[in-house]
N, C-alpha and C positions, 0 to 999 in steps of 0.2 A: 504494500500500500504506500502511496505517496500523498503528500499534501500538495496544495496548489490549487489551480483552477482547472475547470473542464467545461466543455460545452454541453449544455442540456440539449440533445439533438431533437427534442420534440418542439421546444419553443424558441431555441437559439439563445437562451439566456446563459450567461457565464456564471457558474456557481463555484463557490469555494468548497473543495472536497471535505474539509474539516467540518464545515457547517452542515453539509449534506449528511455526513456520517453521524453527527450528533443528533440529527433529526430523523434518522432512519430512511434517508433518501438516496441510498446508494445500492447498486447491484454489482457484485464482483464476479467476473468471469476470468478464465485463465489468462486471456490476453490483456485485460485491463479492468479497472474499477470505473464504473460509470456513476456520475452524480446528477441529481435532478433538483429542480427548484421546488417541486411540489409532488404530492402523492399521485396526482392525476397524470403528470408526465412520466413518473416511474411506472405506473400501471400500464400506460400506453406502450412504453418501451418493453416491459416484461411480456406483454401479449405477443409481440412480434418485433424482435430487435433487428432483424436483418435489414430493413430499409434504412435504419439509422446508424448502423456501425460505420459505414463508409463516410458518413457526414462527420463523425467524431475523428476518424482516421485523417480525413482531409484537414480538419481543424488543427490537429497536432502537427501535420506535415507543414502547415502554414505558420510555423513558429508559434504554436499555442494560441492561435486565434488573432493574428494581426488584423484580419479582415473584420473582426467583431470587437475590437478592443478600443475603439475610439471613444470620444467623450459621451456619445449617446448610447453606448452599449449598456444595457441594464445589468446590474450585478446585485447580488445579495451579500451583504457584509456579515462576517462572523460575529460582529458585536450586536447584531439585531437592530441597529438604528434605523428608524424610518426615514427613507430618503425624501427629498422635496419632490414636488411634481414638476419635473423638468421635461425636456424633449425626450430623454431616454425613457422616463416613465410613460409618457404619452405613446411612444413607439411600442413599448411593452404591452400597454393596454390595447392598442390596435392589433397587435399580432397574437396575443395570447391572454385575453382577459381573465380566463379561468386561473391561470398560473399566478397572475398578479393578484387576483382575489385571494388565493391561498396565502400569498406572502404578505400582502398589505391590504386587507379588506377596507380600511378607512380611505385609502387612496382610490380604490375602485368606486366606492360610494360617492366620493367627491367628483370623480370623472363621469360617473353615470348621471349625477345631478347636472353637471355642466353640459353634458350632451343633451339631456332632456330639455334644459332651458334653451339651448340653441335651436331646438326643433319646434319650440312653441311658436304659434302664430300670434303676432301682436294684435291686441284688440283695439278696435277703433270706436 
């Protein structure tokens, strides 16, 4: 087992393996330990890992995710701090609302409210 970060191949979130282990969000196979941001992603992977293994292999081949490590890449910190709602959180919400809900339900609630208000028709 190693520490560090890994790509959650279901939602493309970068997770810290230590955090995932602490929360029962890892699966270990002979070739590698996989980490996930939520139970939903772990379950999806466990049902059929074959479509996702190549994605993680490519992520490692690309210097541990250089393509997903920019300022907008969502991550979950091992200290459990709730991040601010920034472009990364909004991208995470758009790509995998269920995973964000598992990690930060208050952020999903705020973004759901924001989206509902944006779709309301003004009264005249």
